[in-house]
KOLGU-4560 file (N, C-alpha, C; in nm, 3 decimals, padded with zeros to 5 digits):
<recs>
<n_xx: 05.452 n_yy: 00.041 n_zz: 00.155 ca_xx: 05.408 ca_yy: -00.074 ca_zz: 00.080 c_xx: 05.423 c_yy: -00.202 c_zz: 00.163 mol: A seq: 1 type: UNK>
<n_xx: 05.330 n_yy: -00.291 n_zz: 00.148 ca_xx: 05.337 ca_yy: -00.421 ca_zz: 00.215 c_xx: 05.452 c_yy: -00.501 c_zz: 00.157 mol: A seq: 2 type: UNK>
<n_xx: 05.535 n_yy: -00.554 n_zz: 00.244 ca_xx: 05.651 ca_yy: -00.630 ca_zz: 00.201 c_xx: 05.612 c_yy: -00.757 c_zz: 00.130 mol: A seq: 3 type: UNK>
<n_xx: 05.691 n_yy: -00.792 n_zz: 00.033 ca_xx: 05.673 ca_yy: -00.919 ca_zz: -00.037 c_xx: 05.713 c_yy: -01.032 c_zz: 00.056 mol: A seq: 4 type: UNK>
<n_xx: 05.630 n_yy: -01.133 n_zz: 00.067 ca_xx: 05.662 ca_yy: -01.246 ca_zz: 00.155 c_xx: 05.788 c_yy: -01.317 c_zz: 00.111 mol: A seq: 5 type: UNK>
<n_xx: 05.810 n_yy: -01.329 n_zz: -00.019 ca_xx: 05.928 ca_yy: -01.400 ca_zz: -00.065 c_xx: 06.056 c_yy: -01.326 c_zz: -00.026 mol: A seq: 6 type: UNK>
<n_xx: 06.052 n_yy: -01.194 n_zz: -00.021 ca_xx: 06.169 ca_yy: -01.116 ca_zz: 00.016 c_xx: 06.202 c_yy: -01.130 c_zz: 00.164 mol: A seq: 7 type: UNK>
<n_xx: 06.104 n_yy: -01.160 n_zz: 00.245 ca_xx: 06.126 ca_yy: -01.162 ca_zz: 00.390 c_xx: 06.113 c_yy: -01.301 c_zz: 00.450 mol: A seq: 8 type: UNK>
<n_xx: 06.110 n_yy: -01.404 n_zz: 00.369 ca_xx: 06.083 ca_yy: -01.540 ca_zz: 00.416 c_xx: 06.172 c_yy: -01.580 c_zz: 00.533 mol: A seq: 9 type: UNK>
<n_xx: 06.299 n_yy: -01.552 n_zz: 00.526 ca_xx: 06.389 ca_yy: -01.593 ca_zz: 00.634 c_xx: 06.449 c_yy: -01.473 c_zz: 00.709 mol: A seq: 10 type: UNK>
<n_xx: 06.391 n_yy: -01.359 n_zz: 00.690 ca_xx: 06.436 ca_yy: -01.239 ca_zz: 00.760 c_xx: 06.392 c_yy: -01.250 c_zz: 00.906 mol: A seq: 11 type: UNK>
<n_xx: 06.484 n_yy: -01.228 n_zz: 00.998 ca_xx: 06.449 ca_yy: -01.237 ca_zz: 01.139 c_xx: 06.366 c_yy: -01.116 c_zz: 01.181 mol: A seq: 12 type: UNK>
<n_xx: 06.300 n_yy: -01.128 n_zz: 01.294 ca_xx: 06.216 ca_yy: -01.021 ca_zz: 01.346 c_xx: 06.298 c_yy: -00.892 c_zz: 01.363 mol: A seq: 13 type: UNK>
<n_xx: 06.417 n_yy: -00.903 n_zz: 01.419 ca_xx: 06.496 ca_yy: -00.782 ca_zz: 01.446 c_xx: 06.552 c_yy: -00.717 c_zz: 01.320 mol: A seq: 14 type: UNK>
<n_xx: 06.541 n_yy: -00.785 n_zz: 01.207 ca_xx: 06.582 ca_yy: -00.724 ca_zz: 01.081 c_xx: 06.472 c_yy: -00.638 c_zz: 01.020 mol: A seq: 15 type: UNK>
<n_xx: 06.353 n_yy: -00.643 n_zz: 01.079 ca_xx: 06.242 ca_yy: -00.562 ca_zz: 01.031 c_xx: 06.258 c_yy: -00.420 c_zz: 01.083 mol: A seq: 16 type: UNK>
<n_xx: 06.209 n_yy: -00.326 n_zz: 01.007 ca_xx: 06.209 ca_yy: -00.186 ca_zz: 01.048 c_xx: 06.133 c_yy: -00.173 c_zz: 01.180 mol: A seq: 17 type: UNK>
<n_xx: 06.180 n_yy: -00.092 n_zz: 01.271 ca_xx: 06.117 ca_yy: -00.059 ca_zz: 01.399 c_xx: 06.132 c_yy: -00.167 c_zz: 01.507 mol: A seq: 18 type: UNK>
<n_xx: 06.173 n_yy: -00.287 n_zz: 01.472 ca_xx: 06.177 ca_yy: -00.397 ca_zz: 01.568 c_xx: 06.322 c_yy: -00.439 c_zz: 01.592 mol: A seq: 19 type: UNK>
<n_xx: 06.365 n_yy: -00.427 n_zz: 01.716 ca_xx: 06.502 ca_yy: -00.461 ca_zz: 01.751 c_xx: 06.512 c_yy: -00.590 c_zz: 01.830 mol: A seq: 20 type: UNK>
<n_xx: 06.627 n_yy: -00.611 n_zz: 01.894 ca_xx: 06.652 ca_yy: -00.735 ca_zz: 01.968 c_xx: 06.551 c_yy: -00.764 c_zz: 02.080 mol: A seq: 21 type: UNK>
<n_xx: 06.507 n_yy: -00.662 n_zz: 02.152 ca_xx: 06.409 ca_yy: -00.684 ca_zz: 02.260 c_xx: 06.274 c_yy: -00.728 c_zz: 02.204 mol: A seq: 22 type: UNK>
<n_xx: 06.232 n_yy: -00.667 n_zz: 02.095 ca_xx: 06.108 ca_yy: -00.710 ca_zz: 02.030 c_xx: 06.123 c_yy: -00.852 c_zz: 01.979 mol: A seq: 23 type: UNK>
<n_xx: 06.239 n_yy: -00.881 n_zz: 01.923 ca_xx: 06.263 ca_yy: -01.016 ca_zz: 01.873 c_xx: 06.251 c_yy: -01.118 c_zz: 01.986 mol: A seq: 24 type: UNK>
<n_xx: 06.306 n_yy: -01.087 n_zz: 02.103 ca_xx: 06.294 ca_yy: -01.177 ca_zz: 02.219 c_xx: 06.147 c_yy: -01.200 c_zz: 02.253 mol: A seq: 25 type: UNK>
<n_xx: 06.069 n_yy: -01.093 n_zz: 02.255 ca_xx: 05.926 ca_yy: -01.105 ca_zz: 02.285 c_xx: 05.856 c_yy: -01.195 c_zz: 02.185 mol: A seq: 26 type: UNK>
<n_xx: 05.883 n_yy: -01.175 n_zz: 02.057 ca_xx: 05.820 ca_yy: -01.257 ca_zz: 01.955 c_xx: 05.869 c_yy: -01.401 c_zz: 01.959 mol: A seq: 27 type: UNK>
<n_xx: 05.997 n_yy: -01.420 n_zz: 01.981 ca_xx: 06.052 ca_yy: -01.556 ca_zz: 01.989 c_xx: 05.987 c_yy: -01.633 c_zz: 02.101 mol: A seq: 28 type: UNK>
<n_xx: 05.954 n_yy: -01.566 n_zz: 02.210 ca_xx: 05.885 ca_yy: -01.628 ca_zz: 02.323 c_xx: 05.755 c_yy: -01.694 c_zz: 02.278 mol: A seq: 29 type: UNK>
<n_xx: 05.694 n_yy: -01.636 n_zz: 02.175 ca_xx: 05.565 ca_yy: -01.686 ca_zz: 02.125 c_xx: 05.582 c_yy: -01.775 c_zz: 02.002 mol: A seq: 30 type: UNK>
<n_xx: 05.705 n_yy: -01.811 n_zz: 01.970 ca_xx: 05.727 ca_yy: -01.897 ca_zz: 01.854 c_xx: 05.728 c_yy: -01.822 c_zz: 01.722 mol: A seq: 31 type: UNK>
<n_xx: 05.745 n_yy: -01.692 n_zz: 01.729 ca_xx: 05.752 ca_yy: -01.609 ca_zz: 01.607 c_xx: 05.898 c_yy: -01.572 c_zz: 01.588 mol: A seq: 32 type: UNK>
<n_xx: 05.958 n_yy: -01.626 n_zz: 01.481 ca_xx: 06.100 ca_yy: -01.608 ca_zz: 01.457 c_xx: 06.131 c_yy: -01.531 c_zz: 01.328 mol: A seq: 33 type: UNK>
<n_xx: 06.035 n_yy: -01.523 n_zz: 01.238 ca_xx: 06.060 ca_yy: -01.464 ca_zz: 01.107 c_xx: 05.962 c_yy: -01.352 c_zz: 01.074 mol: A seq: 34 type: UNK>
<n_xx: 06.011 n_yy: -01.258 n_zz: 00.996 ca_xx: 05.929 ca_yy: -01.147 ca_zz: 00.949 c_xx: 05.804 c_yy: -01.199 c_zz: 00.878 mol: A seq: 35 type: UNK>
<n_xx: 05.821 n_yy: -01.303 n_zz: 00.800 ca_xx: 05.711 ca_yy: -01.361 ca_zz: 00.724 c_xx: 05.592 c_yy: -01.395 c_zz: 00.816 mol: A seq: 36 type: UNK>
<n_xx: 05.623 n_yy: -01.447 n_zz: 00.934 ca_xx: 05.516 ca_yy: -01.485 ca_zz: 01.027 c_xx: 05.437 c_yy: -01.362 c_zz: 01.071 mol: A seq: 37 type: UNK>
<n_xx: 05.506 n_yy: -01.254 n_zz: 01.101 ca_xx: 05.440 ca_yy: -01.130 ca_zz: 01.144 c_xx: 05.358 c_yy: -01.072 c_zz: 01.030 mol: A seq: 38 type: UNK>
<n_xx: 05.415 n_yy: -01.072 n_zz: 00.911 ca_xx: 05.345 ca_yy: -01.018 ca_zz: 00.795 c_xx: 05.216 c_yy: -01.096 c_zz: 00.769 mol: A seq: 39 type: UNK>
<n_xx: 05.223 n_yy: -01.228 n_zz: 00.776 ca_xx: 05.104 ca_yy: -01.311 ca_zz: 00.752 c_xx: 04.998 c_yy: -01.291 c_zz: 00.859 mol: A seq: 40 type: UNK>
<n_xx: 05.039 n_yy: -01.278 n_zz: 00.986 ca_xx: 04.943 ca_yy: -01.263 ca_zz: 01.095 c_xx: 04.886 c_yy: -01.123 c_zz: 01.104 mol: A seq: 41 type: UNK>
<n_xx: 04.964 n_yy: -01.024 n_zz: 01.071 ca_xx: 04.922 ca_yy: -00.886 ca_zz: 01.087 c_xx: 04.958 c_yy: -00.836 c_zz: 01.226 mol: A seq: 42 type: UNK>
<n_xx: 04.944 n_yy: -00.707 n_zz: 01.245 ca_xx: 04.988 ca_yy: -00.641 ca_zz: 01.369 c_xx: 04.911 c_yy: -00.692 c_zz: 01.492 mol: A seq: 43 type: UNK>
<n_xx: 04.780 n_yy: -00.691 n_zz: 01.485 ca_xx: 04.700 ca_yy: -00.730 ca_zz: 01.603 c_xx: 04.725 c_yy: -00.874 c_zz: 01.646 mol: A seq: 44 type: UNK>
<n_xx: 04.715 n_yy: -00.966 n_zz: 01.552 ca_xx: 04.728 ca_yy: -01.108 ca_zz: 01.586 c_xx: 04.869 c_yy: -01.141 c_zz: 01.636 mol: A seq: 45 type: UNK>
<n_xx: 04.971 n_yy: -01.087 n_zz: 01.572 ca_xx: 05.108 ca_yy: -01.115 ca_zz: 01.617 c_xx: 05.133 c_yy: -01.053 c_zz: 01.754 mol: A seq: 46 type: UNK>
<n_xx: 05.076 n_yy: -00.936 n_zz: 01.779 ca_xx: 05.088 ca_yy: -00.871 ca_zz: 01.910 c_xx: 05.023 c_yy: -00.956 c_zz: 02.019 mol: A seq: 47 type: UNK>
<n_xx: 04.901 n_yy: -01.004 n_zz: 01.993 ca_xx: 04.832 ca_yy: -01.089 ca_zz: 02.091 c_xx: 04.908 c_yy: -01.219 c_zz: 02.116 mol: A seq: 48 type: UNK>
<n_xx: 04.959 n_yy: -01.278 n_zz: 02.010 ca_xx: 05.034 ca_yy: -01.402 ca_zz: 02.025 c_xx: 05.159 c_yy: -01.377 c_zz: 02.110 mol: A seq: 49 type: UNK>
<n_xx: 05.226 n_yy: -01.265 n_zz: 02.088 ca_xx: 05.344 ca_yy: -01.229 ca_zz: 02.167 c_xx: 05.306 c_yy: -01.212 c_zz: 02.315 mol: A seq: 50 type: UNK>
<n_xx: 05.198 n_yy: -01.142 n_zz: 02.342 ca_xx: 05.154 ca_yy: -01.123 ca_zz: 02.481 c_xx: 05.122 c_yy: -01.257 c_zz: 02.547 mol: A seq: 51 type: UNK>
<n_xx: 05.050 n_yy: -01.343 n_zz: 02.477 ca_xx: 05.015 ca_yy: -01.474 ca_zz: 02.532 c_xx: 05.140 c_yy: -01.560 c_zz: 02.554 mol: A seq: 52 type: UNK>
<n_xx: 05.237 n_yy: -01.547 n_zz: 02.466 ca_xx: 05.364 ca_yy: -01.619 ca_zz: 02.483 c_xx: 05.437 c_yy: -01.574 c_zz: 02.608 mol: A seq: 53 type: UNK>
<n_xx: 05.437 n_yy: -01.445 n_zz: 02.632 ca_xx: 05.501 ca_yy: -01.393 ca_zz: 02.754 c_xx: 05.430 c_yy: -01.447 c_zz: 02.878 mol: A seq: 54 type: UNK>
<n_xx: 05.298 n_yy: -01.446 n_zz: 02.876 ca_xx: 05.223 ca_yy: -01.497 ca_zz: 02.991 c_xx: 05.249 c_yy: -01.645 c_zz: 03.015 mol: A seq: 55 type: UNK>
<n_xx: 05.259 n_yy: -01.722 n_zz: 02.907 ca_xx: 05.283 ca_yy: -01.866 ca_zz: 02.919 c_xx: 05.417 c_yy: -01.896 c_zz: 02.987 mol: A seq: 56 type: UNK>
<n_xx: 05.510 n_yy: -01.804 n_zz: 02.975 ca_xx: 05.641 ca_yy: -01.820 ca_zz: 03.040 c_xx: 05.650 c_yy: -01.744 c_zz: 03.172 mol: A seq: 57 type: UNK>
<n_xx: 05.535 n_yy: -01.706 n_zz: 03.224 ca_xx: 05.527 ca_yy: -01.629 ca_zz: 03.349 c_xx: 05.605 c_yy: -01.499 c_zz: 03.344 mol: A seq: 58 type: UNK>
<n_xx: 05.607 n_yy: -01.438 n_zz: 03.226 ca_xx: 05.668 ca_yy: -01.306 ca_zz: 03.210 c_xx: 05.558 c_yy: -01.202 c_zz: 03.212 mol: A seq: 59 type: UNK>
<n_xx: 05.596 n_yy: -01.081 n_zz: 03.242 ca_xx: 05.500 ca_yy: -00.971 ca_zz: 03.243 c_xx: 05.447 c_yy: -00.946 c_zz: 03.102 mol: A seq: 60 type: UNK>
<n_xx: 05.322 n_yy: -00.909 n_zz: 03.096 ca_xx: 05.261 ca_yy: -00.870 ca_zz: 02.968 c_xx: 05.212 c_yy: -00.726 c_zz: 02.978 mol: A seq: 61 type: UNK>
<n_xx: 05.282 n_yy: -00.646 n_zz: 03.056 ca_xx: 05.243 ca_yy: -00.506 ca_zz: 03.076 c_xx: 05.275 c_yy: -00.418 c_zz: 02.956 mol: A seq: 62 type: UNK>
<n_xx: 05.329 n_yy: -00.476 n_zz: 02.851 ca_xx: 05.366 ca_yy: -00.397 ca_zz: 02.732 c_xx: 05.246 c_yy: -00.376 c_zz: 02.640 mol: A seq: 63 type: UNK>
<n_xx: 05.127 n_yy: -00.372 n_zz: 02.698 ca_xx: 05.006 ca_yy: -00.350 ca_zz: 02.620 c_xx: 04.996 c_yy: -00.201 c_zz: 02.593 mol: A seq: 64 type: UNK>
<n_xx: 05.066 n_yy: -00.160 n_zz: 02.487 ca_xx: 05.077 ca_yy: -00.020 ca_zz: 02.454 c_xx: 05.058 c_yy: -00.005 c_zz: 02.303 mol: A seq: 65 type: UNK>
<n_xx: 04.982 n_yy: 00.094 n_zz: 02.263 ca_xx: 04.956 ca_yy: 00.115 ca_zz: 02.121 c_xx: 05.084 c_yy: 00.139 c_zz: 02.042 mol: A seq: 66 type: UNK>
<n_xx: 05.185 n_yy: 00.196 n_zz: 02.104 ca_xx: 05.310 ca_yy: 00.224 ca_zz: 02.033 c_xx: 05.375 c_yy: 00.094 c_zz: 01.985 mol: A seq: 67 type: UNK>
<n_xx: 05.361 n_yy: -00.012 n_zz: 02.062 ca_xx: 05.414 ca_yy: -00.142 ca_zz: 02.019 c_xx: 05.344 c_yy: -00.183 c_zz: 01.889 mol: A seq: 68 type: UNK>
<n_xx: 05.213 n_yy: -00.162 n_zz: 01.882 ca_xx: 05.139 ca_yy: -00.193 ca_zz: 01.760 c_xx: 05.179 c_yy: -00.103 c_zz: 01.645 mol: A seq: 69 type: UNK>
<n_xx: 05.208 n_yy: 00.024 n_zz: 01.672 ca_xx: 05.255 ca_yy: 00.114 ca_zz: 01.566 c_xx: 05.385 c_yy: 00.058 c_zz: 01.507 mol: A seq: 70 type: UNK>
<n_xx: 05.473 n_yy: 00.011 n_zz: 01.595 ca_xx: 05.602 ca_yy: -00.043 ca_zz: 01.550 c_xx: 05.582 c_yy: -00.168 c_zz: 01.464 mol: A seq: 71 type: UNK>
<n_xx: 05.491 n_yy: -00.255 n_zz: 01.506 ca_xx: 05.465 ca_yy: -00.377 ca_zz: 01.429 c_xx: 05.403 c_yy: -00.341 c_zz: 01.293 mol: A seq: 72 type: UNK>
<n_xx: 05.305 n_yy: -00.254 n_zz: 01.296 ca_xx: 05.240 ca_yy: -00.210 ca_zz: 01.172 c_xx: 05.344 c_yy: -00.149 c_zz: 01.078 mol: A seq: 73 type: UNK>
<n_xx: 05.428 n_yy: -00.063 n_zz: 01.133 ca_xx: 05.533 ca_yy: 00.000 ca_zz: 01.053 c_xx: 05.630 c_yy: -00.101 c_zz: 00.996 mol: A seq: 74 type: UNK>
<n_xx: 05.662 n_yy: -00.203 n_zz: 01.076 ca_xx: 05.753 ca_yy: -00.308 ca_zz: 01.029 c_xx: 05.692 c_yy: -00.383 c_zz: 00.911 mol: A seq: 75 type: UNK>
<n_xx: 05.565 n_yy: -00.413 n_zz: 00.921 ca_xx: 05.495 ca_yy: -00.484 ca_zz: 00.813 c_xx: 05.491 c_yy: -00.401 c_zz: 00.685 mol: A seq: 76 type: UNK>
<n_xx: 05.467 n_yy: -00.272 n_zz: 00.701 ca_xx: 05.449 ca_yy: -00.183 ca_zz: 00.585 c_xx: 05.575 c_yy: -00.104 c_zz: 00.550 mol: A seq: 77 type: UNK>
<n_xx: 05.683 n_yy: -00.133 n_zz: 00.620 ca_xx: 05.812 ca_yy: -00.067 ca_zz: 00.598 c_xx: 05.803 c_yy: 00.085 c_zz: 00.605 mol: A seq: 78 type: UNK>
<n_xx: 05.742 n_yy: 00.131 n_zz: 00.714 ca_xx: 05.737 ca_yy: 00.275 ca_zz: 00.742 c_xx: 05.783 c_yy: 00.296 c_zz: 00.886 mol: A seq: 79 type: UNK>
<n_xx: 05.830 n_yy: 00.415 n_zz: 00.915 ca_xx: 05.865 ca_yy: 00.449 ca_zz: 01.052 c_xx: 05.739 c_yy: 00.441 c_zz: 01.138 mol: A seq: 80 type: UNK>
<n_xx: 05.753 n_yy: 00.391 n_zz: 01.259 ca_xx: 05.635 ca_yy: 00.374 ca_zz: 01.345 c_xx: 05.560 c_yy: 00.504 c_zz: 01.366 mol: A seq: 81 type: UNK>
<n_xx: 05.632 n_yy: 00.616 n_zz: 01.363 ca_xx: 05.569 ca_yy: 00.747 ca_zz: 01.383 c_xx: 05.481 c_yy: 00.787 c_zz: 01.265 mol: A seq: 82 type: UNK>
<n_xx: 05.498 n_yy: 00.721 n_zz: 01.152 ca_xx: 05.419 ca_yy: 00.751 ca_zz: 01.033 c_xx: 05.297 c_yy: 00.661 c_zz: 01.017 mol: A seq: 83 type: UNK>
<n_xx: 05.264 n_yy: 00.588 n_zz: 01.123 ca_xx: 05.143 ca_yy: 00.506 ca_zz: 01.120 c_xx: 05.024 c_yy: 00.599 c_zz: 01.094 mol: A seq: 84 type: UNK>
<n_xx: 04.938 n_yy: 00.564 n_zz: 01.000 ca_xx: 04.822 ca_yy: 00.650 ca_zz: 00.970 c_xx: 04.735 c_yy: 00.675 c_zz: 01.094 mol: A seq: 85 type: UNK>
<n_xx: 04.679 n_yy: 00.794 n_zz: 01.101 ca_xx: 04.599 ca_yy: 00.835 ca_zz: 01.217 c_xx: 04.483 c_yy: 00.740 c_zz: 01.244 mol: A seq: 86 type: UNK>
<n_xx: 04.419 n_yy: 00.688 n_zz: 01.141 ca_xx: 04.307 ca_yy: 00.597 ca_zz: 01.165 c_xx: 04.356 c_yy: 00.468 c_zz: 01.231 mol: A seq: 87 type: UNK>
<n_xx: 04.475 n_yy: 00.421 n_zz: 01.193 ca_xx: 04.533 ca_yy: 00.302 ca_zz: 01.256 c_xx: 04.573 c_yy: 00.332 c_zz: 01.400 mol: A seq: 88 type: UNK>
<n_xx: 04.629 n_yy: 00.449 n_zz: 01.424 ca_xx: 04.666 ca_yy: 00.487 ca_zz: 01.561 c_xx: 04.543 c_yy: 00.485 c_zz: 01.651 mol: A seq: 89 type: UNK>
<n_xx: 04.435 n_yy: 00.542 n_zz: 01.602 ca_xx: 04.311 ca_yy: 00.545 ca_zz: 01.680 c_xx: 04.261 c_yy: 00.403 c_zz: 01.707 mol: A seq: 90 type: UNK>
<n_xx: 04.265 n_yy: 00.319 n_zz: 01.605 ca_xx: 04.223 ca_yy: 00.179 ca_zz: 01.618 c_xx: 04.310 c_yy: 00.106 c_zz: 01.720 mol: A seq: 91 type: UNK>
<n_xx: 04.442 n_yy: 00.123 n_zz: 01.711 ca_xx: 04.534 ca_yy: 00.054 ca_zz: 01.803 c_xx: 04.520 c_yy: 00.104 c_zz: 01.946 mol: A seq: 92 type: UNK>
<n_xx: 04.494 n_yy: 00.233 n_zz: 01.964 ca_xx: 04.473 ca_yy: 00.287 ca_zz: 02.099 c_xx: 04.348 c_yy: 00.226 c_zz: 02.162 mol: A seq: 93 type: UNK>
<n_xx: 04.242 n_yy: 00.217 n_zz: 02.085 ca_xx: 04.117 ca_yy: 00.158 ca_zz: 02.137 c_xx: 04.137 c_yy: 00.010 c_zz: 02.168 mol: A seq: 94 type: UNK>
<n_xx: 04.208 n_yy: -00.060 n_zz: 02.081 ca_xx: 04.234 ca_yy: -00.202 ca_zz: 02.100 c_xx: 04.316 c_yy: -00.227 c_zz: 02.226 mol: A seq: 95 type: UNK>
<n_xx: 04.423 n_yy: -00.152 n_zz: 02.246 ca_xx: 04.507 ca_yy: -00.174 ca_zz: 02.365 c_xx: 04.434 c_yy: -00.131 c_zz: 02.493 mol: A seq: 96 type: UNK>
<n_xx: 04.351 n_yy: -00.030 n_zz: 02.483 ca_xx: 04.271 ca_yy: 00.009 ca_zz: 02.599 c_xx: 04.179 c_yy: -00.105 c_zz: 02.640 mol: A seq: 97 type: UNK>
<n_xx: 04.116 n_yy: -00.166 n_zz: 02.541 ca_xx: 04.028 ca_yy: -00.280 ca_zz: 02.566 c_xx: 04.106 c_yy: -00.397 c_zz: 02.629 mol: A seq: 98 type: UNK>
<n_xx: 04.224 n_yy: -00.422 n_zz: 02.579 ca_xx: 04.307 ca_yy: -00.531 ca_zz: 02.635 c_xx: 04.346 c_yy: -00.503 c_zz: 02.780 mol: A seq: 99 type: UNK>
<n_xx: 04.386 n_yy: -00.379 n_zz: 02.807 ca_xx: 04.424 ca_yy: -00.343 ca_zz: 02.946 c_xx: 04.305 c_yy: -00.358 c_zz: 03.040 mol: A seq: 100 type: UNK>
<n_xx: 04.189 n_yy: -00.311 n_zz: 02.993 ca_xx: 04.068 ca_yy: -00.317 ca_zz: 03.076 c_xx: 04.020 c_yy: -00.460 c_zz: 03.098 mol: A seq: 101 type: UNK>
<n_xx: 04.060 n_yy: -00.551 n_zz: 03.012 ca_xx: 04.019 ca_yy: -00.691 ca_zz: 03.028 c_xx: 04.085 c_yy: -00.754 c_zz: 03.151 mol: A seq: 102 type: UNK>
<n_xx: 04.197 n_yy: -00.699 n_zz: 03.194 ca_xx: 04.268 ca_yy: -00.752 ca_zz: 03.311 c_xx: 04.353 c_yy: -00.875 c_zz: 03.279 mol: A seq: 103 type: UNK>
<n_xx: 04.349 n_yy: -00.922 n_zz: 03.157 ca_xx: 04.426 ca_yy: -01.041 ca_zz: 03.120 c_xx: 04.575 c_yy: -01.014 c_zz: 03.114 mol: A seq: 104 type: UNK>
<n_xx: 04.612 n_yy: -00.899 n_zz: 03.067 ca_xx: 04.754 ca_yy: -00.869 ca_zz: 03.043 c_xx: 04.809 c_yy: -00.777 c_zz: 03.152 mol: A seq: 105 type: UNK>
<n_xx: 04.860 n_yy: -00.840 n_zz: 03.255 ca_xx: 04.917 ca_yy: -00.763 ca_zz: 03.367 c_xx: 05.058 c_yy: -00.811 c_zz: 03.399 mol: A seq: 106 type: UNK>
</recs>
């Protein structure tokens, strides 16, 4: 189930299911500090913002991997990342392949 925004308003990124301290660092780099922000943006947009934040700080953005998106999706929907629906997995794999092929995220 999609989390209620009021329940997660001040919940930090690392308090979300599937997302730990390293993920929180990545999101904080992009100005994303709360679960509410990720929930509102959705998996794709928050992932892209995180990648762009890393690039802006001259950090590697080689984490363009569908599994990262599974984790974000799972965090939003409060499911284990491994339980991401197959149609979403296919979508995220195609999306990350496109991002890698763009050459922007290296």
